[in-house]
C-alpha positions as a printed Julia matrix, in Angstrom:
494×3 Matrix{Float64}:
   0.01   -0.25    0.26
   1.62    3.38   -1.43
   1.7     6.27    1.32
  -0.62    8.89    0.61
  -3.45    6.64   -1.43
  -6.41    5.95   -0.6
  -7.04    2.9     2.22
  -7.87   -0.58    0.82
 -11.19   -2.32    2.52
 -10.96   -5.61    3.71
 -12.1    -8.07    1.48
 -13.4   -10.29    4.06
 -16.38   -7.85    5.09
 -18.48   -5.71    3.24
 -17.66   -2.35    2.65
 -19.23    0.3     4.46
 -22.32    2.02    3.43
 -21.25    5.41    1.74
 -22.52    8.43    4.13
 -25.56   10.1     2.55
 -25.07   13.33    0.94
 -27.94   15.55    2.11
 -31.11   15.76   -0.15
 -30.9    18.72   -2.66
 -33.89   21.03   -1.48
 -35.95   22.42   -4.89
 -35.16   25.8    -5.85
 -37.81   28.58   -4.87
 -38.05   31.69   -6.5
 -36.26   33.76   -3.99
 -33.69   31.2    -3.56
 -30.7    30.06   -6.45
 -30.18   26.48   -6.79
 -27.51   25.64   -4.54
 -24.67   24.06   -6.51
 -23.71   20.42   -6.02
 -20.43   19.68   -3.9
 -17.71   18.18   -5.48
 -16.43   14.92   -4.82
 -13.02   13.31   -5.29
 -13.73   10.19   -6.48
 -17.37   10.48   -7.67
 -19.38    6.94   -7.52
 -20.79    5.57  -10.99
 -24.19    7.18  -11.36
 -26.21    6.58  -14.27
 -25.4     9.18  -17.21
 -21.85    9.87  -15.48
 -18.87    7.86  -17.07
 -16.9     6.45  -14.17
 -13.73    8.47  -13.88
 -10.32    6.82  -12.01
  -7.15    9.1   -11.19
  -4.56    9.28  -13.06
  -1.73    6.82  -11.94
  -4.01    3.69  -10.28
  -4.85    1.04  -12.56
  -8.07    1.01  -14.43
  -9.96   -2.12  -12.78
  -9.85   -0.78   -8.91
 -12.91   -0.66   -6.7
 -14.02    2.72   -5.97
 -13.96    4.33   -2.17
 -16.55    6.51   -0.98
 -15.93    9.4     1.46
 -11.98    9.71   -0.07
 -10.34   12.77    0.74
  -9.27   14.96   -2.04
  -5.74   14.54   -2.61
  -3.57   16.81   -4.18
  -2.66   16.48   -7.85
  -5.8    15.01   -8.34
  -8.77   16.41  -11.06
 -11.72   17.47   -8.99
 -14.78   15.92  -10.92
 -18.04   17.6   -10.11
 -21.45   15.64   -9.5
 -24.56   16.42   -8.96
 -27.37   14.0    -7.89
 -31.0    14.22   -8.87
 -33.07   16.39   -6.34
 -34.42   14.31   -3.27
 -33.08   10.69   -4.48
 -29.8     9.38   -2.38
 -26.59    8.08   -4.11
 -26.84    4.54   -4.75
 -24.92    2.2    -2.11
 -21.37    1.42   -3.05
 -21.15   -2.48   -4.47
 -18.18   -5.13   -4.64
 -18.45   -7.43   -7.5
 -16.58  -10.8    -7.5
 -14.31   -9.25   -9.97
 -13.08   -6.4    -8.27
 -12.19   -8.71   -5.29
 -10.72  -10.89   -7.62
  -8.43   -8.05   -9.23
  -8.0    -6.44   -5.75
  -4.14   -6.43   -4.84
  -5.38   -5.75   -0.63
  -3.66   -8.35    1.53
  -5.21   -7.93    5.46
  -1.65   -7.04    7.51
  -1.72  -10.26    9.31
  -1.69  -12.2     5.95
   0.91  -10.18    3.99
   3.99  -11.74    5.21
   4.85  -13.56    2.55
   7.93  -15.08    1.04
   9.95  -13.43   -1.64
   8.96  -16.66   -3.68
   5.96  -18.02   -4.66
   5.71  -22.31   -4.49
   4.96  -24.31   -6.61
   2.29  -25.8    -4.8
   0.77  -22.52   -3.72
  -2.9   -22.17   -4.71
  -3.78  -18.65   -5.15
  -6.63  -17.29   -2.82
  -7.4   -13.61   -4.03
 -10.46  -13.97   -1.85
 -10.84  -16.08    1.44
 -13.99  -15.61    3.16
 -14.13  -16.06    7.13
 -14.45  -19.69    8.12
 -17.59  -20.76    9.56
 -18.06  -19.94   13.37
 -17.33  -22.91   15.88
 -20.59  -24.42   17.46
 -20.93  -23.9    21.24
 -19.73  -26.61   23.01
 -21.71  -30.06   23.72
 -23.4   -30.47   26.66
 -21.76  -32.59   29.1
 -22.73  -36.01   31.03
 -25.44  -35.1    33.39
 -24.06  -35.07   37.04
 -26.03  -37.06   39.66
 -27.72  -34.95   42.2
 -25.59  -33.57   45.22
 -25.96  -35.35   48.45
 -28.35  -33.25   51.08
 -26.31  -30.32   52.53
 -27.45  -31.39   55.94
 -25.37  -34.83   55.36
 -22.42  -32.83   54.19
 -22.08  -30.47   56.75
 -22.55  -33.46   59.37
 -20.11  -35.56   57.18
 -17.05  -32.36   57.34
 -18.44  -31.72   61.24
 -17.57  -35.39   61.79
 -14.06  -35.52   60.26
 -13.25  -31.85   62.2
 -13.99  -34.16   65.59
 -11.56  -37.08   64.1
  -8.88  -34.44   63.76
  -9.39  -33.71   67.27
  -9.16  -36.88   68.69
  -6.16  -37.86   66.44
  -4.05  -35.47   67.82
  -4.89  -37.01   71.58
  -4.07  -40.55   70.16
  -0.97  -39.21   68.94
  -0.32  -37.45   71.99
  -0.98  -40.35   73.82
   1.28  -43.02   72.03
   4.1   -40.64   72.01
   3.76  -40.16   75.69
   3.16  -44.26   76.99
   4.72  -45.74   74.11
   7.51  -43.63   73.14
   7.88  -42.47   69.56
  10.11  -45.7    68.04
   7.95  -48.25   69.2
   4.66  -46.76   67.85
   6.35  -46.09   64.39
   7.31  -49.7    64.56
   3.59  -51.04   65.53
   2.24  -48.7    63.09
   4.55  -50.21   60.19
   3.64  -53.77   60.97
  -0.24  -52.68   61.95
  -0.42  -51.74   58.02
  -0.23  -55.37   57.08
  -3.26  -56.81   58.2
  -5.1   -53.31   57.43
  -3.74  -53.61   53.93
  -5.28  -57.48   53.74
  -8.71  -56.96   55.2
  -9.1   -53.48   53.01
  -7.99  -55.55   49.46
 -10.81  -58.15   50.21
 -13.17  -55.48   51.41
 -12.8   -54.05   47.93
 -13.33  -57.36   46.04
 -16.87  -57.14   47.95
 -17.6   -53.72   47.22
 -16.49  -53.9    43.56
 -20.07  -55.04   42.79
 -21.29  -51.62   43.44
 -18.6   -49.18   44.65
 -19.23  -46.66   47.84
 -18.28  -43.52   47.89
 -14.55  -42.74   48.59
 -15.2   -40.22   51.15
 -17.81  -42.9    53.09
 -15.04  -45.66   52.73
 -12.15  -43.18   54.28
 -14.93  -42.2    57.19
 -15.46  -45.41   57.98
 -12.07  -46.44   58.3
 -11.32  -43.38   60.15
 -13.7   -43.64   62.17
 -12.69  -47.09   63.54
  -9.21  -45.88   63.92
  -9.77  -42.86   65.87
 -13.0   -42.15   67.13
 -13.91  -45.97   68.13
 -10.55  -46.28   69.83
 -10.37  -42.95   71.85
 -13.59  -43.58   72.76
 -12.93  -46.66   74.16
 -10.34  -45.37   76.15
 -12.06  -42.86   77.65
 -14.8   -45.16   78.7
 -11.97  -47.56   80.25
 -10.66  -44.44   82.08
 -14.02  -43.67   83.52
 -14.9   -47.01   84.33
 -11.62  -47.68   85.98
 -11.97  -44.43   88.06
 -15.56  -45.05   89.64
 -15.36  -48.81   89.5
 -11.7   -49.39   90.27
  -9.46  -52.28   88.6
 -11.3   -54.5    86.95
  -9.93  -58.43   86.57
  -7.9   -59.54   83.6
 -10.54  -62.2    82.69
 -13.67  -59.74   82.96
 -11.96  -56.53   81.47
 -11.29  -58.84   78.01
 -14.67  -60.81   78.14
 -16.76  -58.77   79.42
 -16.13  -54.79   79.25
 -13.69  -54.73   76.01
 -16.54  -56.48   73.54
 -19.19  -54.29   75.29
 -17.47  -51.07   74.9
 -15.54  -51.49   71.99
 -18.2   -52.88   69.74
 -20.72  -50.55   70.92
 -18.45  -47.24   69.63
 -17.73  -49.39   66.62
 -21.3   -49.99   65.92
 -21.91  -46.58   66.45
 -20.18  -45.74   63.57
 -21.95  -47.7    61.16
 -25.06  -46.25   62.28
 -23.86  -42.69   61.9
 -22.66  -43.5    58.49
 -26.47  -44.61   57.9
 -27.91  -41.35   58.97
 -25.8   -39.23   56.97
 -25.91  -40.7    53.52
 -28.85  -43.05   53.91
 -29.06  -42.98   49.52
 -25.72  -44.96   49.97
 -26.55  -47.36   52.33
 -29.25  -49.54   50.65
 -28.39  -52.87   51.39
 -27.18  -55.72   53.65
 -23.89  -55.66   51.3
 -23.37  -52.17   52.14
 -23.55  -52.74   55.89
 -21.05  -55.66   55.57
 -18.95  -53.32   53.79
 -18.83  -50.22   56.45
 -19.14  -52.71   59.36
 -15.71  -54.61   58.02
 -13.99  -51.28   57.44
 -14.98  -49.55   60.58
 -13.41  -52.75   62.38
 -10.31  -53.05   60.26
  -9.44  -49.19   61.29
  -9.97  -50.6    65.15
  -7.8   -53.37   64.52
  -5.27  -50.95   62.79
  -4.55  -48.62   65.78
  -5.33  -51.68   68.24
  -2.62  -53.47   66.57
  -0.26  -50.48   67.02
  -0.22  -50.73   70.99
   0.07  -54.37   71.13
   2.96  -54.64   68.92
   4.51  -51.45   70.58
   3.94  -53.37   74.24
   5.4   -56.59   72.63
   8.46  -54.65   71.73
   9.02  -53.04   74.83
   8.49  -55.73   76.87
   9.96  -58.82   74.85
  12.16  -57.32   72.14
  11.89  -59.18   68.94
  10.93  -62.64   70.03
   7.76  -61.76   71.51
   6.76  -59.16   68.66
   7.2   -61.95   66.08
   4.58  -63.96   68.21
   2.07  -61.29   68.46
   2.61  -60.24   64.98
   1.51  -63.56   63.73
  -1.23  -64.06   65.99
  -3.0   -60.69   65.08
  -2.01  -59.82   61.52
  -1.41  -63.46   60.22
  -4.12  -65.96   62.01
  -6.57  -63.24   62.75
  -6.65  -60.4    60.54
 -10.79  -60.35   59.97
 -11.36  -60.89   63.63
 -12.53  -57.21   64.4
 -13.94  -56.73   60.71
 -16.23  -60.02   61.29
 -17.2   -58.74   64.42
 -18.69  -54.8    63.27
 -20.2   -56.27   60.12
 -22.74  -58.21   61.72
 -23.98  -54.8    62.83
 -23.68  -53.58   59.45
 -25.67  -56.56   58.2
 -28.41  -56.25   60.76
 -28.5   -52.22   59.47
 -28.29  -53.09   55.87
 -31.36  -55.67   56.23
 -33.18  -53.1    57.74
 -32.43  -50.35   55.11
 -33.36  -52.64   52.54
 -36.81  -53.19   53.81
 -37.33  -49.2    53.97
 -37.57  -49.6    57.73
 -37.86  -46.54   59.89
 -34.55  -44.58   61.73
 -36.02  -46.14   65.34
 -36.37  -49.8    63.26
 -32.96  -49.47   61.9
 -31.48  -48.82   65.2
 -33.49  -51.86   66.96
 -32.08  -53.86   64.52
 -28.38  -52.38   64.87
 -28.64  -53.48   68.67
 -29.54  -56.45   67.69
 -26.53  -57.03   65.17
 -24.32  -55.52   67.72
 -25.37  -57.87   70.57
 -24.08  -60.67   68.27
 -20.88  -59.13   67.75
 -20.09  -58.64   71.43
 -20.9   -62.22   71.88
 -18.52  -63.26   69.12
 -16.14  -60.68   70.15
 -16.21  -62.14   73.97
 -15.89  -65.61   72.67
 -12.71  -64.95   70.87
 -11.23  -63.0    73.57
 -12.17  -66.21   76.25
 -10.47  -68.13   73.69
  -6.71  -66.62   74.93
  -7.41  -67.83   78.23
  -7.99  -71.58   77.62
  -6.96  -73.51   74.75
  -6.26  -70.54   72.01
  -5.25  -73.03   68.85
  -7.92  -76.08   69.41
 -10.79  -73.26   70.02
  -9.43  -71.29   66.77
  -9.41  -74.3    64.68
 -12.6   -75.72   65.88
 -14.58  -72.4    66.17
 -13.33  -69.47   64.98
 -12.14  -70.82   61.77
 -15.98  -72.05   60.95
 -16.99  -69.05   61.77
 -14.99  -66.93   59.49
 -15.65  -69.76   56.49
 -19.49  -69.36   57.33
 -18.81  -65.18   57.05
 -17.18  -66.06   53.74
 -20.14  -68.26   52.19
 -22.38  -65.73   53.93
 -20.53  -62.76   51.58
 -20.84  -64.95   48.38
 -24.97  -65.41   49.13
 -25.23  -61.57   49.61
 -22.95  -60.94   46.42
 -25.36  -63.57   44.19
 -28.39  -61.85   45.9
 -27.39  -58.15   44.99
 -26.67  -59.87   41.15
 -30.11  -61.06   40.9
 -31.4   -57.98   42.15
 -29.43  -56.33   39.39
 -30.52  -58.5    36.86
 -34.21  -57.67   37.74
 -34.2   -54.38   37.66
 -32.16  -53.91   34.54
 -34.14  -56.33   32.58
 -37.05  -53.76   33.26
 -35.19  -51.14   31.39
 -34.31  -53.59   28.78
 -38.16  -54.52   28.35
 -38.63  -50.27   27.93
 -35.68  -50.37   25.07
 -32.71  -49.2    27.27
 -30.43  -51.87   27.09
 -30.85  -55.45   25.33
 -30.98  -58.86   26.66
 -27.62  -59.81   26.3
 -26.07  -56.5    27.8
 -27.97  -57.06   30.71
 -26.35  -60.63   31.41
 -23.15  -58.81   30.56
 -24.0   -56.1    33.52
 -25.68  -58.22   35.76
 -23.13  -61.25   36.1
 -19.92  -61.94   36.79
 -18.85  -63.99   34.15
 -21.06  -61.39   31.53
 -18.46  -58.55   33.4
 -15.47  -60.17   32.67
 -16.51  -60.97   29.19
 -17.1   -57.43   28.49
 -14.02  -56.15   29.83
 -12.02  -58.56   27.58
 -14.02  -57.56   24.79
 -13.46  -53.75   25.48
 -10.09  -54.4    25.58
  -9.67  -55.47   22.09
 -11.31  -52.1    20.99
  -9.36  -49.47   19.59
  -7.47  -47.76   22.32
  -8.03  -49.91   25.56
 -11.44  -49.18   26.15
 -11.98  -50.92   29.43
 -12.01  -47.68   31.75
 -15.25  -46.65   29.51
 -16.75  -50.33   29.94
 -16.1   -49.98   34.06
 -17.92  -46.63   33.79
 -20.7   -48.34   32.04
 -20.88  -51.34   34.58
 -20.71  -49.04   37.42
 -23.53  -46.46   36.09
 -25.51  -49.43   35.11
 -25.31  -51.27   38.35
 -26.33  -47.93   40.23
 -29.15  -47.31   37.94
 -30.73  -50.73   39.13
 -30.31  -49.76   42.67
 -31.62  -46.75   41.95
 -34.58  -48.2    40.61
 -34.8   -50.53   43.82
 -35.24  -47.39   45.54
 -37.62  -46.27   43.69
 -39.91  -49.05   44.09
 -39.55  -49.09   47.54
 -40.53  -45.31   47.63
 -37.82  -44.54   50.02
 -35.66  -41.74   47.96
 -37.65  -38.72   46.29
 -34.3   -38.07   44.24
 -34.35  -41.51   42.74
 -36.35  -39.99   39.53
 -33.71  -37.59   39.04
 -30.69  -39.78   39.62
 -32.75  -42.28   37.25
 -32.8   -39.89   34.26
 -29.1   -38.81   34.87
 -27.75  -42.43   34.54
 -29.95  -43.23   31.69
 -28.39  -40.56   29.63
 -24.85  -41.5    31.14
 -25.12  -44.88   30.03
 -26.45  -44.44   26.6
 -23.66  -41.76   25.9
 -21.28  -44.43   27.42
 -22.21  -46.88   25.25
 -21.89  -45.02   22.05
 -18.5   -43.78   23.39
 -17.63  -47.9    23.37
 -19.12  -48.72   19.96
 -17.55  -45.11   18.04
 -15.28  -45.97   15.32
């Protein structure tokens, strides 16, 4: 663009509309006609030949409202009275023969590529559409439940500080750290088994963490406070009475109270016996973790490495599931009541019955240490543990049957195929589905896991809707149906 010449219009946008000159007023006898104003570059009008300034190419677009430049002849132009000039039009030929290029595209190499394709006029690219709507989120939990959960976490933090001070003062830092490291072994074993049970319908991670924290911090701390209070009121008790009567009652009460708190906080997530077993086992595993720290540290202080080894074998290898099995009875009773849509009072009554069973088994376990431990272990404790495992398997089969029935309702309505119901509601079907997803492009097993999780949750939501105990079930149902459809489409996309 030469200096002093007319500015070039952008070919990407339509030319601006020229300013309208004022309409000429008709002359009157008392007023002479007004002479038209000169224009530097007159527009082409009927009856006027188009004039181009000297020194410019012949084929150039006319630019309205151009200031008069020195050295260019001034051409007069007159408009008919009461008629504005015609708007300036840019033709395709003018665009094609124009040498104008926007500044952001004017940096060209000194030589043209032999593969270059001339583009004298490039209209703007079409505007991008708005982002697609994401998958719908499930309705959030009740605000009161979230506030209660956060408040309880704050309470657990204060108790944790007190427990750390207790272990550091009475057991010493070194023995406490060694006991903590060794206590992680049985905790990891129990947690792995519980997560295998919970894989059918995973519980919220915040509640899983709270269950472990309640058992490891609150149940232990409150048990120690009650023991100190009873000692101050009743004096020292015998070892047998303390281990067989007091310990089972106090410990199982506080552990069971934690399971009942989880039910109150998250009724929508606590909807069956499997959930009760999972939460009860996690609370018991947390309690055993902190108790093992104390036992391992005391064994190290009193008997050194030899006594520590014996205690580790007895508590971490032979009986890692003891506390988890006891408290799971309380959770099982609460879960059965929740499945029957019982009131809070009825759930509390069921929980107390389960707690009595947990106290009995706990006292029986502690009493075996004062008799022939190994005989009672293999005659009584091992069969109880085997029965516990078979009970878990039976509960999982019942959950599978219920999931298949509820997804069958959606299959009848056209949401799933019968083959998908079998894949989503049976362990063998899930294994086959994951294997198929692994063979797809990009290994789509994460999508298949999401599909299975949402479908299982959808089945439990329908069960809650059928029983009428969850007013938010219809909103959950619509969101989960949309999510399963989107996940299926992503699985089958090419």
